[in-house]
C-alpha positions in Angstrom: 0.4 0.0 0.0 1.5 3.2 -1.1 1.8 5.5 1.4 1.9 3.4 4.4 4.3 5.0 7.2 4.1 2.3 9.8 2.3 -1.0 10.9 1.3 -2.5 14.6 -0.1 -5.8 15.1 -2.0 -6.1 18.5 -3.5 -10.0 19.1 -5.3 -12.0 21.4 -8.0 -15.0 22.2 -11.3 -14.2 21.4 -13.0 -12.2 24.0 -9.7 -11.0 25.9 -8.2 -7.7 25.2 -5.4 -7.9 22.6 -2.0 -7.4 23.6 0.5 -5.8 21.3 2.8 -8.0 19.3 4.7 -6.0 16.8 4.7 -2.1 16.2 7.2 -0.7 13.2 7.8 2.8 15.0 7.8 4.6 17.6 4.4 6.2 15.8 3.1 2.9 15.7 3.9 2.2 19.2 1.7 4.8 20.7 -1.0 4.5 18.2 -1.4 0.8 19.5 -0.8 2.1 23.5 -3.6 4.2 22.6 -5.8 1.5 21.7 -5.2 -0.7 24.8 -5.0 2.5 27.4 -8.0 4.7 25.7 -10.1 1.1 25.0 -11.4 2.9 21.9 -10.4 3.5 18.4 -10.5 1.8 14.8 -9.0 -1.5 16.4 -11.1 -1.6 19.2 -14.1 -1.2 16.6 -12.3 -3.7 13.7 -12.1 -6.0 16.3 -15.9 -5.8 17.7 -17.6 -5.9 14.0 -14.9 -8.0 12.7 -14.9 -5.6 9.7 -12.0 -3.0 8.5 -12.1 0.1 9.7 -10.9 2.5 7.1 -10.1 6.1 7.8 -8.4 8.7 5.6 -8.4 11.6 7.3 -8.3 11.8 11.5 -8.4 15.8 11.5 -12.4 15.0 10.4 -14.1 15.9 13.0 -16.5 13.0 12.4 -13.4 11.1 14.0 -13.2 13.0 16.9 -16.9 12.5 17.9 -16.3 8.7 17.6 -13.2 8.6 19.2 -12.9 11.6 21.3 -9.5 10.5 23.2 -8.1 8.3 20.9 -8.2 10.6 17.8 -6.4 13.9 19.4 -3.7 11.2 20.9 -3.2 9.8 17.2 -2.9 13.4 15.6 -0.5 13.8 18.2 1.7 11.0 17.2 1.7 12.5 14.1 -0.8 9.8 12.9 -3.7 11.2 9.9 -5.0 8.3 8.7 -5.5 4.3 10.1 -6.3 1.7 8.5 -7.6 -1.2 10.9 -8.0 -4.9 9.5 -9.4 -7.3 12.0 -7.9 -10.7 12.6 -10.2 -13.7 13.0 -8.0 -15.0 16.6 -8.5 -11.5 17.7 -6.9 -7.6 17.5 -6.1 -5.8 14.5 -3.3 -4.5 12.0 -3.4 -0.8 11.7 -1.9 0.8 8.9 -0.9 4.4 9.6 0.2 7.3 7.0 1.3 10.8 7.9 -1.1 12.4 5.3 -4.7 11.8 4.5 -4.8 9.1 1.5 -7.9 8.3 -0.7 -9.7 4.9 0.8 -10.5 3.8 -2.9 -8.4 2.8 -5.9 -9.2 4.4 -9.1 -10.0 1.5 -11.8 -7.5 1.6 -14.8 
């Protein structure tokens, strides 16, 4: 995926709080910590719904309303976009970007 600046991986047994398994960099580590300590964010939603959560720009006000604690923490860490993909074992794999990105790929 073009423009991806980092990645984190959290996993755990179904019904349990996932634990951080991997972070590619400091910002990804901060993002994973925010999910765990604040108990909200795209990975929490992806895990709960078992569906991807695609956030093209965290600076959009609707995300601050959805995750009032996570969004400011992510923006402070330099994260502008998050793509949280659920794992069937529990947890999610967020990819983060330093700038807003489109959430669709044009057909060729």
